[in-house]
N, C-alpha and C positions, 0 to 999 in steps of 0.2 A: 598660717598653720595648716598642715596637711589634713586632709579629710581622714577620718578614722578608718576608712575602708580601702586606703591606697598604700601600696608599697612601691617605692621607686628606688632603682639603682642607676646611677649614671657613671659610666666608665669613660675615661679619656685622659689625655696627657696634660691638659690645661686646667688648673684649678678654677680660674675665672670662668672659662666656658662651662665647666661642670656646675658651678654655682648658678650661673645665669639660667642654664638649661633646667636645672632643679626648680628654680624660682618660677620659670615659665610654665612648667608642667603642673606645679602646685596651683598657679593662677588659673590655667585652663581647666584643670580638674574641678576646682571649686566653682568656676563659671558654668561648665558644661555638664558635669556628671557627679556632683558632690554626694548623692545618695546611693551611688553604685560602688561596688567593689572593683578594683583594678590593680593588677601588679604589672609594672612597666619597667622594662630593662632598656636602657639607652646606651648606645655605643657611639661615642664621638670619634669619628675616624675618617679617613679619606679613601678607604678601600671598600669593597662591595657596593659601590655606588655607580656601576657602569650605565645601567638603564635610567636610573633616577639620580641625577647628579647632586641634588640638594639633600635628599633623604628618602626614607621609606618607612612604612609601618606594616608590621606583620602580626595578625591575630592568631596566635599559636593554638590555645585551647582554653575553654572556659573564659575567664577575663584576664588572661595572660597575654601580654603584648610585647613585642620587640620593636624598638625604633632604632634606626641608624641615621645619624646626622653628619654630614660632611663637615669636618673640623676646620676646613679652609675657607669657610664662608665668613663674610664680614659679620660683625655682631648683630646689626639689624636683620640681615638675611638669616642668620642663625635663629633669632628669635621668631621670625615669620615662619621658618621651616618647622620649628618645634610647634608652634600654634597650628599649622597645617596638619601635621601628623597627629596632634592631640584631638583634632576634629575626627580623624579616622579612628582614634581610640573610642571616642563618644559613639560613633556609628557602630563600631563592633560591640560595645558594652550594651547598647540599647537594641541590638539585633536589627538595626536598620540596614546594615550591609552584612550579608552573610555569604561566606565563601565555601563552597563545597568541592570536594575532589573525589567524586564517586568515579563514574566511567569517564567523565571529562571534567575539566576545571570550569566552574560556573560561579557567577556572582549574582546575588539576588539583592535588589535595593527596594526596600519597603514593599516586598511581595512580588516584584517584577524582575524576571530573569534577563540578565544582560550578557551578551557575548560580544566579541569584537575587540578591535585593538585601539580604537581612537580614545586613548586614555583621558585627555583633557576635557572631553565632552561628556564623560560619564557623570550622571547626576551627583554621585558621592564626591567626585573631584570638584565639580562646580560649587558644591556646598563648602568643601574644604577651602577653596580659593576665596570664596566670599567671606567666610568666617575668620580665615587667617588675618585678613586686613583689619577687621573689627577687634579681634582679641589683641593683635599687635598694638593698635592704637590705644586701647583701654589699659593694656598692660603697661605701656610706656607712661601713660598719664598717672596711673596709680602709683608707680614707683618713682615718679618725678624725675624721669630721665627724658627730658623733652627733645633733645637733639642727638642725632647719630654721632656727632663729633665726640661728645662725652663717652659714648659707648666705645668708639674707635680708640680713645685715649686709654680706656680701661683695658681694652683688648692688647694694646701695645705694652702695657705695663707688666703683663704676666710673664 
């Protein structure tokens, strides 16, 4: 059941992908930020993903987020990517990661300002990679889909 403070819209061509993404977002929201408000718009597509091939999350304003997920991913990778991007939603909602665009683009993580281009070493990315695996594992266990073959079969049926 969705938290009373969350609005989610998932756009894409494949109903099964949309349903899975919605379920993963619901799961991650309830695990990470159930008491926070969040509006999340998700686009399942294979465009706009040049620099981040699996997906990205953008904190627009307030607690409004846009997530893009590559629709060509395998179902397990799709789920992991949604988990990863939902960690970024948690970081934004809790103001752990703050992006500012005053005179220059700047990101602040838990009060410390970060610049540079080494994306995978930023602490917010390290947290997202760490939690993505844990969320994926517990999501799969909760929904009793224990192996990726079953997910791949579901994906082929759409």
